[in-house]
KEKE-3310 file (N, C-alpha, C; in steps of 0.2 Angstrom, whole numbers, plus 5000, padded with zeros to 4 digits):
npx = (4794:4801:4808:4801:4806:4818:4808:4797:4779:4768:4753:4739:4725:4710:4702:4687:4670:4665:4675:4680:4687:4691:4704:4720:4726:4714:4707:4715:4715:4702:4699:4708:4707:4714:4721:4719:4730:4741:4739:4743:4756:4762:4761:4770:4782:4784:4779:4768:4760:4751:4744:4756:4766:4772:4762:4757:4749:4738:4732:4717:4707:4704:4691:4695:4708:4724:4730:4745:4753:4767:4772:4779:4796:4800:4796:4779:4774:4762:4760:4755:4766:4769:4772:4780:4777:4786:4780:4768:4754:4739:4726:4712:4702:4691:4676:4672:4681:4698:4708:4721:4737:4746:4762:4775:4783:4777:4765:4747:4744:4751:4758:4763:4780:4781:4792:4791:4786:4768:4752:4743:4750:4757:4746:4742:4753:4754:4743:4730:4714:4707:4694:4690:4685:4687:4702:4714:4727:4722:4713:4701:4705:4698:4701:4715:4732:4746:4762:4772:4764:4758:4747:4730:4721:4708:4703:4694:4687:4677:4664:4653:4657:4666:4657:4649:4659:4665:4655:4652:4663:4663:4650:4653:4652:4661:4672:4686:4701:4715:4731:4743:4758:4762:4771:4774:4760:4743:4730:4714:4714:4706:4697:4691:4696:4693:4696:4700:4708:4720:4730:4747:4753:4764:4772:4773:4770:4765:4753:4741:4733:4721:4711:4702:4701:4697:4683:4688:4689:4694:4694:4701:4709:4719:4729:4741:4752:4769:4776:4786:4780:4765:4753:4740:4723:4715:4700:4695:4683:4683:4692:4705:4720:4734:4729:4729:4741:4743:4733:4737:4751:4747:4742:4754:4759:4766:4766:4777:4793:4789:4797:4792:4781:4786:4792:4802:4819:4828:4821:4815:4827:4831:4821:4822:4815:4812:4802:4784:4776:4763:4748:4737:4725:4713:4699:4682:4668:4652:4647:4648:4639:4631:4629:4632:4642:4659:4675:4692:4708:4724:4741:4754:4768:4786:4795:4788:4782:4795:4799:4788:4791:4802:4799:4790:4799:4806:4816)
npy = (5123:5109:5106:5097:5080:5072:5064:5063:5064:5078:5082:5092:5101:5110:5117:5113:5121:5112:5107:5116:5122:5111:5100:5100:5087:5078:5084:5082:5068:5065:5071:5066:5052:5045:5036:5043:5042:5041:5053:5061:5058:5062:5076:5077:5074:5084:5085:5091:5105:5121:5133:5137:5136:5127:5117:5116:5101:5103:5114:5122:5123:5134:5137:5137:5138:5131:5115:5105:5090:5081:5066:5052:5045:5035:5018:5015:5016:5012:5001:4984:4972:4956:4941:4927:4924:4921:4911:4914:4908:4898:4897:4895:4891:4897:4898:4910:4918:4920:4915:4920:4917:4929:4933:4940:4956:4957:4968:4973:4978:4987:5003:5021:5023:5009:4996:4982:4964:4960:4956:4956:4956:4943:4934:4934:4930:4917:4912:4916:4923:4938:4949:4963:4974:4989:5001:5000:4995:4990:4978:4967:4968:4969:4972:4976:4971:4977:4978:4973:4965:4949:4935:4931:4935:4940:4939:4945:4936:4938:4948:4949:4944:4954:4965:4960:4957:4969:4977:4969:4970:4984:4986:4979:4965:4955:4945:4948:4942:4943:4939:4946:4949:4959:4971:4969:4969:4970:4979:4980:4961:4957:4968:4982:4994:5010:5023:5037:5037:5045:5053:5054:5069:5074:5065:5058:5045:5038:5034:5039:5041:5053:5067:5072:5060:5046:5036:5022:5004:4992:4976:4965:4951:4943:4930:4923:4926:4932:4940:4950:4952:4948:4937:4940:4939:4947:4956:4966:4979:4989:4995:5002:5010:5003:5001:4991:4991:5005:5008:4999:5004:5017:5014:5011:4998:4992:4983:4970:4971:4982:4994:5006:5011:5012:5001:4991:4989:4981:4970:4965:4961:4951:4942:4938:4946:4955:4964:4969:4958:4953:4945:4941:4930:4923:4924:4927:4926:4929:4918:4924:4920:4908:4912:4905:4904:4906:4902:4904:4899:4904:4897:4902:4911:4906:4916:4922:4911:4907:4918:4916:4905:4906:4917:4908:4899:4906:4916)
npz = (4802:4796:4781:4767:4765:4753:4740:4748:4749:4750:4757:4756:4764:4767:4780:4784:4789:4797:4805:4813:4828:4832:4838:4831:4828:4828:4819:4808:4806:4803:4792:4783:4784:4792:4806:4824:4831:4823:4816:4827:4829:4818:4819:4830:4826:4818:4806:4801:4796:4799:4791:4787:4798:4811:4821:4838:4846:4853:4847:4843:4829:4815:4803:4786:4787:4782:4782:4780:4776:4777:4771:4779:4777:4784:4789:4794:4810:4813:4806:4803:4807:4801:4808:4816:4832:4846:4860:4860:4863:4859:4867:4866:4851:4842:4831:4831:4838:4846:4858:4867:4875:4880:4879:4890:4884:4872:4862:4862:4850:4835:4839:4841:4844:4848:4843:4844:4844:4840:4846:4836:4824:4826:4826:4814:4808:4811:4803:4806:4803:4806:4812:4802:4809:4818:4820:4808:4813:4824:4822:4827:4840:4856:4869:4880:4885:4895:4888:4897:4905:4907:4900:4897:4883:4872:4855:4842:4828:4821:4812:4820:4833:4837:4838:4849:4859:4861:4866:4878:4887:4887:4894:4906:4908:4907:4915:4923:4929:4938:4944:4955:4962:4976:4985:5002:5015:5011:5018:5022:5021:5011:5000:4992:4980:4977:4966:4956:4940:4930:4917:4923:4929:4928:4920:4906:4902:4911:4924:4936:4953:4951:4955:4946:4938:4928:4934:4943:4948:4958:4964:4976:4984:4996:4993:4997:5009:5012:5020:5017:5004:4995:4987:4976:4972:4958:4954:4941:4939:4932:4917:4916:4909:4916:4928:4939:4943:4946:4956:4967:4969:4974:4985:4993:4991:4978:4963:4963:4956:4948:4943:4937:4944:4957:4964:4975:4969:4974:4979:4967:4960:4969:4966:4954:4945:4929:4926:4930:4942:4937:4930:4919:4923:4922:4911:4908:4898:4888:4875:4859:4850:4854:4868:4879:4894:4893:4900:4901:4907:4911:4914:4925:4918:4915:4922:4932:4940:4944:4953:4962:4968:4974:4984:4991:4996:5005:5002)
capx = (4793:4808:4808:4799:4812:4817:4803:4791:4774:4764:4745:4736:4718:4708:4699:4679:4668:4662:4680:4682:4686:4694:4711:4723:4727:4708:4704:4719:4713:4695:4699:4712:4705:4721:4721:4720:4737:4745:4739:4747:4763:4764:4762:4775:4787:4785:4777:4761:4760:4744:4745:4764:4768:4771:4757:4756:4745:4732:4729:4712:4708:4698:4688:4698:4716:4727:4734:4748:4755:4771:4772:4785:4799:4801:4791:4773:4775:4756:4759:4755:4771:4766:4778:4779:4779:4788:4777:4759:4750:4733:4722:4705:4702:4683:4674:4670:4686:4702:4710:4728:4741:4751:4770:4778:4787:4773:4761:4742:4744:4756:4758:4769:4785:4784:4794:4792:4781:4762:4747:4739:4755:4758:4740:4742:4759:4752:4738:4724:4711:4703:4689:4693:4682:4691:4707:4718:4731:4719:4708:4700:4707:4693:4704:4722:4737:4752:4768:4775:4759:4757:4741:4725:4717:4703:4704:4688:4688:4671:4661:4648:4661:4669:4652:4647:4664:4666:4649:4653:4669:4660:4646:4657:4650:4666:4675:4693:4704:4722:4735:4748:4762:4763:4776:4771:4753:4738:4726:4713:4716:4700:4694:4689:4700:4689:4701:4700:4715:4721:4737:4751:4754:4772:4776:4769:4769:4763:4747:4741:4726:4721:4705:4697:4703:4691:4681:4691:4687:4697:4693:4706:4710:4726:4729:4746:4756:4776:4780:4788:4776:4759:4751:4734:4719:4711:4695:4694:4677:4684:4698:4709:4727:4739:4724:4731:4748:4742:4730:4742:4756:4745:4742:4761:4759:4767:4767:4784:4796:4786:4799:4789:4777:4789:4794:4809:4823:4832:4817:4815:4833:4831:4817:4824:4810:4814:4795:4780:4773:4756:4747:4730:4724:4707:4694:4675:4663:4646:4649:4644:4634:4627:4627:4635:4648:4666:4680:4699:4713:4731:4746:4760:4774:4791:4798:4783:4783:4801:4799:4784:4794:4808:4795:4788:4805:4809:4821)
capy = (5116:5107:5105:5090:5076:5070:5060:5063:5068:5083:5082:5098:5102:5116:5116:5115:5123:5107:5104:5122:5121:5103:5099:5098:5079:5076:5086:5078:5061:5065:5074:5062:5045:5042:5036:5049:5041:5042:5060:5064:5056:5066:5083:5077:5074:5091:5084:5094:5113:5125:5140:5137:5136:5121:5118:5112:5097:5105:5119:5122:5125:5138:5136:5141:5137:5125:5110:5102:5085:5078:5059:5050:5041:5029:5013:5017:5014:5007:4995:4977:4968:4949:4937:4922:4928:4916:4911:4917:4902:4898:4893:4892:4893:4897:4901:4918:4921:4916:4917:4919:4918:4934:4933:4948:4959:4958:4973:4970:4981:4992:5010:5025:5021:5002:4993:4975:4961:4962:4950:4956:4952:4936:4930:4935:4926:4910:4910:4917:4928:4941:4953:4969:4979:4993:5004:4995:4992:4986:4975:4962:4969:4971:4974:4975:4970:4981:4975:4970:4960:4943:4932:4930:4941:4937:4943:4944:4934:4939:4955:4948:4943:4961:4969:4958:4958:4976:4978:4966:4974:4991:4985:4976:4959:4951:4944:4949:4939:4944:4937:4949:4949:4966:4972:4970:4964:4975:4979:4973:4956:4957:4974:4986:5001:5015:5029:5039:5036:5048:5052:5058:5077:5076:5060:5057:5038:5035:5036:5041:5042:5060:5070:5072:5056:5041:5031:5015:5000:4986:4971:4961:4946:4940:4922:4920:4931:4930:4944:4955:4952:4945:4935:4942:4938:4954:4957:4972:4981:4994:4993:5008:5009:5002:5001:4987:4995:5012:5006:4997:5009:5022:5010:5009:4990:4992:4977:4968:4972:4987:5000:5013:5013:5013:4995:4991:4986:4976:4965:4963:4957:4944:4937:4938:4950:4961:4967:4968:4953:4954:4941:4940:4923:4920:4928:4924:4930:4925:4917:4929:4916:4904:4915:4901:4906:4904:4903:4902:4901:4903:4897:4907:4910:4904:4920:4923:4905:4906:4923:4915:4899:4910:4919:4903:4896:4911:4919)
capz = (4800:4792:4773:4764:4763:4746:4739:4753:4747:4754:4756:4758:4765:4770:4787:4783:4795:4802:4809:4816:4835:4834:4839:4823:4826:4827:4812:4802:4806:4802:4785:4778:4785:4796:4814:4828:4835:4817:4815:4833:4829:4813:4823:4836:4822:4813:4797:4799:4797:4800:4788:4786:4805:4815:4827:4844:4844:4856:4843:4840:4822:4813:4796:4781:4788:4779:4785:4776:4779:4774:4772:4782:4774:4788:4791:4797:4816:4814:4801:4806:4804:4800:4810:4821:4839:4851:4866:4859:4863:4857:4872:4863:4844:4840:4824:4832:4842:4847:4865:4867:4880:4877:4883:4891:4878:4866:4863:4859:4843:4834:4842:4840:4849:4849:4837:4845:4841:4843:4845:4829:4819:4828:4824:4806:4806:4812:4798:4808:4799:4811:4809:4800:4813:4822:4816:4803:4817:4830:4819:4831:4847:4860:4875:4879:4891:4894:4884:4902:4908:4902:4901:4892:4878:4867:4849:4839:4822:4816:4814:4826:4840:4838:4841:4855:4864:4863:4871:4884:4890:4890:4899:4911:4909:4906:4922:4922:4935:4937:4950:4956:4969:4978:4991:5009:5015:5011:5025:5024:5016:5006:4999:4985:4979:4972:4965:4949:4938:4924:4916:4928:4927:4928:4917:4899:4900:4917:4926:4944:4956:4952:4956:4940:4933:4926:4939:4942:4953:4959:4969:4978:4990:4997:4992:5001:5011:5013:5024:5012:4998:4995:4981:4977:4966:4958:4949:4939:4938:4925:4913:4915:4908:4922:4933:4945:4945:4949:4962:4973:4970:4978:4993:4995:4990:4972:4961:4964:4951:4944:4945:4935:4950:4965:4968:4977:4964:4978:4979:4960:4959:4973:4964:4946:4940:4925:4924:4936:4943:4935:4926:4917:4925:4919:4907:4907:4893:4885:4869:4854:4846:4858:4874:4884:4897:4891:4904:4900:4913:4909:4920:4926:4914:4919:4926:4938:4943:4948:4958:4968:4971:4979:4990:4996:4999:5010:4999)
cpx = (4799:4805:4806:4806:4812:4812:4797:4786:4771:4757:4743:4728:4716:4703:4691:4676:4666:4668:4683:4682:4690:4702:4714:4724:4720:4705:4708:4716:4706:4695:4703:4711:4710:4718:4723:4728:4742:4746:4744:4754:4766:4766:4768:4782:4788:4783:4771:4763:4753:4746:4753:4768:4768:4766:4758:4749:4738:4730:4722:4711:4702:4696:4692:4706:4718:4731:4737:4752:4760:4773:4779:4788:4802:4796:4785:4774:4767:4754:4760:4761:4770:4772:4776:4782:4780:4783:4770:4756:4743:4729:4715:4704:4694:4682:4673:4676:4692:4706:4717:4731:4746:4757:4771:4783:4783:4767:4754:4742:4749:4753:4764:4774:4787:4785:4794:4787:4774:4758:4744:4743:4756:4752:4740:4748:4758:4745:4731:4721:4706:4699:4693:4690:4688:4696:4712:4724:4729:4714:4707:4700:4700:4694:4711:4725:4743:4757:4771:4770:4758:4749:4736:4723:4713:4703:4697:4690:4682:4668:4656:4652:4664:4664:4650:4652:4665:4662:4649:4658:4666:4654:4648:4653:4655:4670:4682:4697:4712:4725:4741:4751:4763:4768:4771:4764:4748:4733:4720:4714:4711:4697:4693:4693:4696:4692:4701:4707:4715:4728:4741:4752:4761:4776:4771:4766:4767:4756:4746:4734:4726:4713:4700:4699:4696:4689:4684:4690:4691:4696:4699:4705:4717:4725:4735:4750:4763:4779:4782:4784:4770:4756:4742:4730:4715:4706:4694:4687:4677:4690:4703:4716:4731:4735:4727:4737:4748:4739:4734:4749:4752:4743:4748:4762:4760:4768:4775:4787:4794:4790:4797:4785:4780:4791:4801:4814:4827:4828:4816:4821:4834:4827:4818:4819:4813:4808:4791:4777:4765:4754:4739:4728:4719:4702:4688:4670:4657:4649:4646:4639:4629:4625:4629:4641:4654:4672:4687:4703:4720:4737:4751:4765:4780:4794:4794:4782:4789:4802:4794:4787:4799:4805:4792:4794:4809:4815:4820)
cpy = (5115:5105:5098:5086:5075:5064:5059:5067:5073:5083:5089:5098:5107:5114:5118:5117:5119:5104:5110:5121:5114:5104:5097:5091:5076:5077:5083:5071:5060:5066:5070:5054:5041:5040:5042:5048:5043:5050:5064:5064:5060:5073:5082:5077:5080:5090:5087:5102:5116:5132:5141:5137:5129:5122:5113:5107:5098:5111:5118:5126:5130:5136:5141:5139:5131:5121:5106:5096:5082:5071:5057:5046:5034:5024:5016:5013:5009:5002:4989:4973:4960:4946:4932:4925:4922:4917:4913:4911:4902:4894:4890:4895:4892:4899:4908:4922:4917:4919:4915:4920:4922:4934:4939:4949:4959:4963:4970:4972:4985:4999:5014:5023:5014:4999:4985:4971:4962:4955:4950:4953:4946:4932:4930:4930:4919:4908:4913:4923:4932:4946:4960:4975:4983:4996:4998:4992:4989:4981:4969:4963:4972:4973:4973:4973:4975:4976:4971:4966:4954:4940:4931:4936:4937:4942:4941:4941:4936:4945:4954:4947:4950:4965:4967:4957:4964:4978:4975:4969:4981:4990:4982:4969:4953:4951:4943:4947:4940:4942:4942:4948:4956:4965:4973:4966:4969:4974:4984:4968:4955:4964:4976:4993:5005:5021:5031:5039:5041:5049:5057:5065:5078:5070:5058:5050:5035:5038:5037:5042:5050:5062:5070:5066:5052:5036:5025:5011:4993:4981:4966:4956:4943:4933:4919:4926:4928:4936:4951:4956:4947:4944:4936:4940:4945:4953:4964:4974:4985:4992:4999:5006:5009:5002:4998:4991:5001:5011:5005:5001:5014:5020:5009:5002:4990:4985:4975:4969:4978:4993:5008:5015:5012:5006:4995:4987:4980:4969:4961:4959:4951:4939:4936:4942:4955:4965:4966:4961:4953:4949:4939:4933:4920:4926:4924:4929:4926:4924:4921:4926:4912:4908:4911:4905:4903:4906:4900:4904:4900:4902:4903:4906:4908:4910:4922:4918:4905:4912:4920:4910:4903:4913:4913:4899:4900:4914:4926)
cpz = (4795:4784:4771:4763:4756:4745:4744:4750:4752:4752:4759:4759:4768:4775:4785:4790:4800:4807:4813:4824:4837:4834:4831:4823:4825:4821:4807:4802:4802:4793:4780:4780:4788:4803:4818:4831:4829:4816:4821:4832:4823:4815:4827:4831:4817:4806:4796:4800:4796:4797:4788:4792:4808:4821:4834:4843:4848:4852:4841:4833:4820:4805:4791:4781:4784:4782:4780:4779:4776:4775:4775:4778:4778:4788:4795:4804:4818:4809:4805:4803:4806:4803:4815:4828:4844:4858:4865:4857:4862:4863:4870:4856:4842:4834:4825:4835:4843:4854:4865:4874:4878:4883:4884:4885:4872:4867:4860:4851:4841:4837:4841:4846:4851:4842:4838:4842:4845:4842:4839:4823:4820:4826:4816:4804:4806:4808:4800:4804:4805:4807:4807:4804:4817:4818:4813:4808:4823:4828:4824:4838:4850:4867:4875:4886:4889:4892:4890:4906:4903:4903:4895:4889:4873:4861:4845:4832:4817:4817:4821:4833:4841:4841:4848:4861:4867:4869:4878:4889:4892:4896:4906:4913:4908:4913:4920:4928:4934:4944:4950:4962:4970:4984:4998:5009:5015:5017:5024:5019:5010:5005:4992:4985:4974:4971:4958:4946:4931:4922:4921:4926:4925:4923:4911:4899:4906:4920:4933:4945:4956:4952:4952:4935:4932:4933:4938:4949:4953:4965:4971:4984:4990:4998:4996:5003:5014:5017:5020:5006:4999:4988:4981:4970:4965:4952:4947:4936:4931:4923:4912:4913:4915:4927:4939:4948:4949:4955:4968:4974:4974:4985:4995:4995:4982:4970:4961:4957:4946:4946:4943:4941:4956:4968:4969:4972:4967:4978:4972:4958:4962:4969:4956:4942:4936:4923:4931:4936:4943:4929:4925:4917:4921:4916:4906:4903:4891:4878:4863:4850:4850:4865:4880:4887:4895:4896:4902:4905:4909:4915:4920:4920:4919:4923:4933:4942:4948:4953:4963:4971:4977:4986:4994:4999:5005:5008:4999)
residu = (MET:SER:GLU:PRO:ARG:ASP:GLY:ALA:SER:VAL:THR:GLY:VAL:VAL:VAL:PRO:PRO:GLU:GLN:ALA:GLY:LYS:ARG:VAL:ASP:ALA:ALA:LEU:ALA:ALA:LEU:LEU:GLY:ILE:SER:ARG:SER:ALA:ALA:ALA:LEU:ALA:VAL:ALA:GLU:GLY:ARG:VAL:SER:VAL:ASP:GLY:ALA:GLN:PRO:ALA:LYS:SER:LEU:LYS:LEU:SER:ALA:GLY:GLN:GLU:ILE:ARG:LEU:THR:ALA:SER:THR:ALA:ARG:ASP:PRO:LEU:GLU:VAL:VAL:VAL:GLU:ILE:VAL:ASP:GLY:LEU:ASP:ILE:LEU:LEU:ASP:ASP:GLU:ASP:PHE:VAL:VAL:VAL:ASP:LYS:PRO:VAL:GLY:VAL:ALA:ALA:HIS:PRO:SER:PRO:GLY:TRP:VAL:GLY:PRO:THR:VAL:VAL:GLY:GLY:LEU:ALA:GLY:ALA:GLY:TYR:ARG:ILE:THR:THR:SER:GLY:ALA:PRO:GLU:ARG:MET:GLY:ILE:VAL:HIS:ARG:LEU:ASP:VAL:GLY:THR:SER:GLY:ILE:MET:VAL:VAL:ALA:LYS:THR:GLU:ARG:ALA:TYR:THR:SER:LEU:LYS:ARG:ALA:PHE:LYS:GLU:ARG:THR:VAL:ASP:LYS:VAL:TYR:HIS:THR:VAL:VAL:GLN:GLY:LEU:PRO:ASP:PRO:LEU:LYS:GLY:THR:ILE:GLU:ALA:PRO:ILE:GLY:ARG:HIS:PRO:GLY:HIS:GLU:TRP:ARG:PHE:ALA:VAL:ILE:GLU:ASP:GLY:ARG:PRO:SER:VAL:THR:HIS:TYR:GLU:VAL:LEU:GLU:ALA:PHE:GLY:ARG:ALA:SER:LEU:LEU:GLU:VAL:HIS:LEU:GLU:THR:GLY:ARG:THR:HIS:GLN:ILE:ARG:VAL:HIS:PHE:SER:ALA:LEU:ARG:HIS:PRO:CYS:ALA:GLY:ASP:LEU:THR:TYR:GLY:ALA:ASP:PRO:ARG:LEU:ALA:ALA:GLU:LEU:GLY:LEU:THR:ARG:GLN:TRP:LEU:HIS:ALA:ARG:GLN:LEU:SER:PHE:ASP:HIS:PRO:ALA:SER:GLY:GLU:ARG:VAL:THR:VAL:THR:SER:ASP:TYR:PRO:GLU:ASP:LEU:ALA:TYR:ALA:LEU:GLU:ARG:LEU:ARG:ASP:GLY:HIS)
# end
């Protein structure tokens, strides 16, 4: 482990019996009251030692071992940066929640490795007060969209809404409707994809259909067919990371523009796409207070509308 940098404080803690057998990042998070992702980042950056040696994050601890954490002198990647986020439009402002239209290039919340704008920071910059439930960097966040995916997100403003909406997403009573353009024409034109999803064994930031993955269910229907590509409506029964992208890539019909999951770069260039054609089109959920059904719809952003018009015009 490298020597502590000038001015960097070092915190030491002895592993108690109840933390024995846990991974070093999990134990560090529990013992110091920091998020699991912050603890994992500290391990990856070499700022953690166990009995004087730098551990792998998968190391299982024993009672009595000493963990030492050197504070980072860089800006905390999980710090919420309050700023005005261009294109973060408010679709519905309720006493209990706010529904936003998230633009591409904006993350739901801060995370290690991401230095761009976030929904949490954008709402704070616009003067919104959201619930303090959840980890500090994810306050009010009850579900997420990928940075490269645009569309509807609901964020809780009250504790009541946070609890209600988290339960609704877990119990799958929220209707999540996406529109996507995929390459080719899926067969059948309407169907269900049931395939477990987990981390790709060879790529840390990708996911894949794997045998021991988490159960994942995607329902789809072709709305328009253009020969080399098709516009689909997709209903998610589960909400795995990259679920739509992974499922259609596994069917050899990747989302147009999704180079991470095997899309043709030539088609992406022809359509002017610099990201996957994927948009969270509609969200329906029960109001946390009244129980009435709330449905909000989002229009296609400019880049996706342009690509779709090119397909319709036969380009």
